[in-house]
N, C-alpha and C positions, 0 to 999 in steps of 0.2 A: 349604232344602237347601244344603249346602255342596259345592262342586265342587273336586275335587283335580286339579291339573295333570297328575299322573301317570295319571289315568283319562280324559284327553282325548287322542284320537289324530286327527291331521289326515291328509288325503290317503291314505286306505286304499283297498285294492282287494280284492274278494272274488269268487271264481268263482261262488258261490251263496249262498243265504240261510242254509244250515246253517253254512257257514264263517263267515259274518258273526255269526251268533248265538253260535257257539262262541268266537269272538274276544272278544265282549263278556263272555261268561261267564268266560272265562279271565282277563280283566283284573280282574274282581271277585274271582275266586278267588285270584289271585296277590297281590292287595292285602289279603287277609284279611277280605273282606266275606262270603264264602260258602264252604261246604264244596264239595269237588269234585263231589258229587252234584247240586248245584244247576245246574251247567252242562248236564247231561243233562235236567234238568227244564225248562230254558229251551227246549231243542229239542222236548221233548214238548209244552210249552205251545203252541208254534207249530203243531204237528201238530193239536192239539185245536181251536185257534182262532187264526187268523193274528194275528201281532203287528204287522202293517202297519196304520197308523192313518189313512192318507190324507195328502195335502199333502206327500208325499215323506219321511215319517218312519215309522220302525218303533220299537217299544218292547219289545225282548226282555226277558222276565222269566219267572220260574219258575211252576210249577203251585201250587195251594193246598197240596197235599200236601208241597211242597218248602219251605214256610215254616220247617220245623224245621232246614233246612240254611242259613238266613241267620244269620250271626254278628252283623252290624250293618248298618244301612241304608246303601246306597251307590248311586252312579249313574256310569255311564260315558257319555261323549259321543264318538261315532265319526263322523268326516266321511268320506263316500264320494263324491267328486266325480263319478265315472262312474256311480254308482248300483249298487244290487244289487236284483235282481228278487225280490220276495216273493210274486208271483203266478205265473202260468203264461205260456208263450209266447203263447197265444191271448189272455190277459187279464193283461198285465203290471201289476205294482204296484211301481214303482221308488221305492226309498228312498235319499236322499242323506245323511240324518242318522239315526244310530241312537242310541237312549238305552237302554243296558243297565241294568236296575234290579234292586235287591234291597231289600226293606223288611221290617223287623221288624213282626210283627202285621199291621195294616191300613195301615201307612205307605205301602206301595207304591201303594195306591189313591189316596192324596193326591198322591203324586209323579206318577202317571200323569195325574191330573186337571190338575195344575199345568202339566205339559208340554203336554198337549192344548190347554189354553186358550191358552198362548203360541204354539203352532204352528198354531192355527186361522187365524192371520194368515200366509198363505204368504210374505209379505215377511220375517217373522221367520225362517222356514226358509231362505230364500234368503241372508239375512245369516249364518246359522250355516254354511250350505254354502260360502259365500265367505270365511269368516273365515280370516285368515292366521296366527293364533297362538292358543295356549291361553288367554292373557289376554283376547283379544278375545271368545272364546266365553264365558268366565266373566263378562265384563262384560255381554254380551247376556243371559245366563241369570240374572244377578243380579236381573232384573226378574220372574223366574218366581214367587218366593215371594209 
């Protein structure tokens, strides 16, 4: 998977998970990876089943029905140092790194799997969360494929 500097955002802050998901989706939309409808499908996907994956990461992506709205496969990486809660107040699920993804066909499954394997090591997530530049994030994630 190729990472674009313009799709990597450092030091972001979001009031809630909906704002975080919408931000990821809008990055993909504005860069020509998805149609506008895909952003709403990303929000719906989180309603159906949380996109929080554990180890301080979330992987916002669209529903199966929204595959038709993907123009080309792409991925955003959004760093949220103060975290955003994908759970509830009673049971918080804090994500400090978001991977917004869109995949043609079943490519999103491979992307999710690769990210999940890399982020299974919480040290890798900490390195991403602490990265000071887009190049540093790209360097870390170049090990994902």
